[in-house]
C-alpha positions as a printed Julia matrix, in Angstrom:
65×3 Matrix{Float64}:
 111.84   91.74  31.83
 111.9    93.77  34.86
 115.67   93.85  34.5
 115.11   95.6   31.09
 112.47   97.99  32.56
 114.9    99.02  35.46
 117.63   99.41  32.86
 115.43  101.58  30.47
 114.15  103.69  33.58
 117.81  104.48  34.64
 118.84  105.28  31.12
 115.95  107.69  30.64
 116.98  109.42  33.95
 120.43  109.91  32.47
 118.93  112.25  29.82
 119.0   112.6   26.13
 122.48  114.17  26.02
 124.13  111.03  27.55
 122.6   109.05  24.62
 123.68  111.36  21.93
 120.86  113.7   21.43
 122.55  117.15  21.58
 119.92  119.51  20.07
 117.65  119.55  23.01
 117.1   117.77  26.58
 113.57  116.54  26.06
 112.67  112.78  25.73
 110.25  112.14  22.7
 108.66  108.78  21.75
 110.95  108.64  18.84
 114.01  109.08  20.87
 112.93  106.48  23.5
 112.29  104.05  20.52
 115.66  104.62  19.32
 117.14  104.13  22.75
 115.38  100.74  23.13
 116.82   99.5   19.8
 120.29  100.58  20.98
 120.08   99.09  24.52
 118.23   95.95  24.02
 118.48   95.28  20.08
 114.74   95.17  19.79
 112.41   96.88  17.28
 109.44   98.62  18.16
 107.09  101.21  17.07
 106.32  104.81  18.27
 102.87  103.47  19.21
 104.48  100.54  21.13
 106.61  102.98  23.16
 103.78  105.02  24.12
 101.76  101.87  25.32
 104.77  100.62  27.2
 105.27  104.09  29.03
 101.42  104.49  29.72
 101.53  101.08  31.31
 104.44  102.0   33.39
 103.12  105.41  34.18
 106.4   107.1   32.92
 104.89  109.68  30.56
 104.2   112.33  33.22
 107.7   113.75  33.74
 109.78  112.21  30.96
 108.32  113.05  27.6
 107.69  116.11  25.55
 105.85  116.46  22.13
């Protein structure tokens, strides 16, 4: 699990453009949900992503509304 967490953190640092989100450079919960599905072949909800990020204290600098 920590391996997945580390990979997600690294991929978030690469930014949305690196993952095909070209309209702006902000991470949203929906985009992170899509990224998790692409990277790990796991489904989750937007609410689940929010809880995950709150637990890991990533919300501060990563997300936009």
